[in-house]
C-alpha positions in Angstrom: -114.0 -68.6 98.4 -111.4 -70.6 97.8 -109.1 -69.7 94.6 -107.7 -73.5 93.9 -109.3 -76.0 94.7 -106.6 -78.4 93.8 -103.0 -78.4 95.2 -101.9 -79.2 91.8 -103.3 -76.3 90.7 -101.8 -74.3 93.4 -98.5 -75.5 92.6 -98.7 -74.8 88.6 -99.4 -71.3 89.5 -96.5 -70.4 91.8 -94.4 -72.3 89.1 -95.8 -69.9 86.7 -94.9 -66.6 88.9 -91.3 -68.4 89.4 -90.5 -68.7 85.9 -91.8 -65.1 85.1 -90.3 -64.0 87.7 -86.7 -65.9 86.9 -87.1 -64.3 83.0 -87.6 -60.9 84.2 -84.2 -61.1 86.4 -82.4 -62.5 83.6 -83.3 -60.4 81.3 -82.6 -57.0 84.0 -79.2 -58.9 84.5 -78.0 -59.1 80.8 -79.3 -55.3 80.5 -76.5 -54.5 83.3 -74.0 -56.5 81.4 -74.0 -55.1 78.5 -71.4 -52.4 77.6 -73.2 -48.7 77.1 -73.6 -47.9 73.6 -70.9 -46.3 72.0 -71.5 -42.6 70.6 -69.5 -41.5 67.6 -68.3 -37.9 67.5 -67.3 -36.9 64.4 -64.2 -34.2 65.6 -64.7 -30.4 63.9 -63.0 -30.2 60.8 -60.3 -27.7 61.5 -59.7 -25.4 58.5 -56.1 -25.6 57.5 -54.5 -22.6 55.4 -53.5 -23.5 51.8 -49.7 -23.4 51.6 -48.5 -20.0 50.2 -44.9 -18.6 48.7 -43.7 -15.5 48.5 -41.9 -13.5 45.6 -40.2 -10.5 44.8 -41.6 -8.2 42.4 -40.1 -4.6 41.2 -39.3 -2.8 38.3 -42.1 -0.8 36.5 -44.5 -1.5 38.9 -46.5 1.1 41.2 -45.8 -1.1 43.9 -43.1 -3.0 44.3 -42.4 -5.3 47.1 -43.1 -8.8 48.4 -45.5 -10.7 47.7 -47.5 -13.5 49.1 -49.3 -15.7 47.3 -50.7 -19.4 47.1 -49.2 -22.2 45.7 -49.8 -22.6 42.0 -50.4 -19.0 41.1 -48.3 -17.4 38.2 -46.2 -14.5 37.0 -49.6 -12.9 36.2 -51.2 -13.0 39.6 -47.9 -11.6 41.3 -47.6 -8.6 38.7 -51.3 -7.8 39.3 -50.9 -7.9 42.7 -48.0 -5.0 42.2 -50.3 -3.4 39.9 -47.9 -2.7 36.7 -47.4 1.0 35.2 -48.9 2.2 32.1 -45.0 1.9 30.8 -44.5 -1.9 31.7 -43.6 -4.1 29.0 -45.4 -7.4 29.9 -44.7 -8.8 26.3 -41.4 -9.5 27.7 -42.4 -11.5 30.9 -43.9 -15.2 30.8 -47.4 -14.3 32.5 -48.1 -17.6 32.1 -45.0 -19.6 34.0 -45.6 -21.0 37.7 -44.1 -19.0 40.6 -41.3 -20.4 43.1 -40.8 -19.4 46.2 -38.3 -16.7 46.8 -38.3 -15.7 42.9 -38.1 -12.6 41.8 -39.6 -10.8 39.2 -38.4 -7.6 37.3 -40.9 -6.1 35.0 -39.1 -4.4 32.0 -40.2 -0.7 31.0 -40.5 0.5 28.0 -38.7 3.6 28.3 -35.6 3.5 26.5 -32.3 4.9 27.7 -30.5 7.5 25.2 -27.5 9.2 25.2 -26.9 12.6 25.4 -26.7 14.6 22.0 -23.2 15.4 21.2 -22.2 19.4 20.2 -22.5 18.3 16.5 -26.0 17.2 16.7 -27.2 20.1 18.8 -25.9 22.3 15.4 -27.9 21.9 12.4 -25.2 24.1 10.2 -22.5 21.5 10.6 -22.8 18.4 8.5 -22.4 15.3 10.9 -19.2 12.7 10.5 -20.3 9.6 8.8 -17.6 6.9 10.3 -15.1 5.4 7.8 -15.4 1.7 6.9 -12.2 1.0 8.1 -13.3 2.2 11.6 -15.4 -0.8 12.4 -14.4 -2.3 16.0 -12.5 -5.4 16.3 -14.5 -8.4 17.8 -12.8 -9.8 20.9 -11.8 -13.2 20.2 -13.0 -16.0 22.1 -11.5 -18.3 24.2 -11.6 -22.0 22.4 -11.0 -25.2 24.2 -9.1 -27.6 21.8 -10.9 -31.0 23.0 -14.1 -29.4 22.9 -14.0 -26.7 19.6 -15.6 -27.0 16.4 -13.9 -26.3 13.2 -16.2 -23.0 13.5 -14.6 -22.4 16.7 -11.1 -22.7 15.6 -11.9 -20.3 12.7 -12.1 -17.5 15.4 -8.5 -17.9 16.0 -5.9 -15.4 14.4 -4.0 -17.1 11.5 -6.2 -20.1 11.3 -8.4 -20.9 8.4 -10.5 -23.7 7.3 -7.7 -25.9 6.4 -5.7 -25.6 9.2 -9.4 -26.1 11.4 -10.0 -29.3 9.8 -6.3 -30.6 10.3 -6.6 -29.5 14.0 -9.9 -31.5 14.6 -8.6 -34.5 12.7 -5.5 -34.7 14.6 -7.6 -34.2 17.9 -9.3 -37.2 16.6 -6.6 -39.4 15.7 -5.0 -38.9 19.2 -7.6 -39.5 21.4 -7.3 -35.4 22.7 -4.9 -32.9 23.3 -3.1 -33.0 26.7 -1.2 -30.0 25.7 -1.2 -26.8 23.8 2.3 -27.5 22.8 1.1 -30.5 20.4 -0.4 -27.8 18.2 3.1 -27.9 16.9 2.3 -31.4 15.7 -0.2 -30.2 13.4 0.8 -29.5 9.9 1.3 -25.7 8.8 1.6 -24.7 13.2 4.7 -23.7 13.6 6.3 -21.6 16.7 5.3 -18.2 15.7 1.7 -19.5 14.9 1.5 -21.1 18.1 2.7 -18.1 20.2 0.2 -15.7 18.4 -2.8 -18.1 19.1 -1.4 -19.4 22.4 -3.3 -16.7 24.7 -6.9 -17.7 23.5 -6.3 -21.5 24.0 -7.0 -23.5 26.9 -7.5 -27.2 27.6 
């Protein structure tokens, strides 16, 4: 049995086989030359703990000490950690304020400090003495700075009334500021005696 009667048919069949073989070879070569497919792997997400701060709580609390709290916490959170006592005066604290690292929180107590009763107070039969109006304690004279004080501040100095206080302020404005305490002598109404009287309480 003859498969191909003519030589042309034989050559055509062989050519087809060669073309198919070459095509398969080219496809195989492309697959070998192609880089392997990249597989992207998502790295595992590490859980980072939130930043914290430390505060010191003391005073009218059951557990005073240093506490670690997350940033953004408030005074109320720290006080709750320390467990306030029944006598804690929380109204004196701003519980809504944000905490700062290293902050010290003192919780005050409702208890007031009382002095020991005197012997006269323990004896109901003895009358209690009344303080005389002249026994009022004198207020300490504050230090007055000549170049920043107001008329009200100058009125606190001994021997300085409203008129003199106004003259001092006007003189200071006119000269552009005091350079020495002795310049007060140039103010009308202030002599050497009055200057020595107020000298301990004035500064430049």
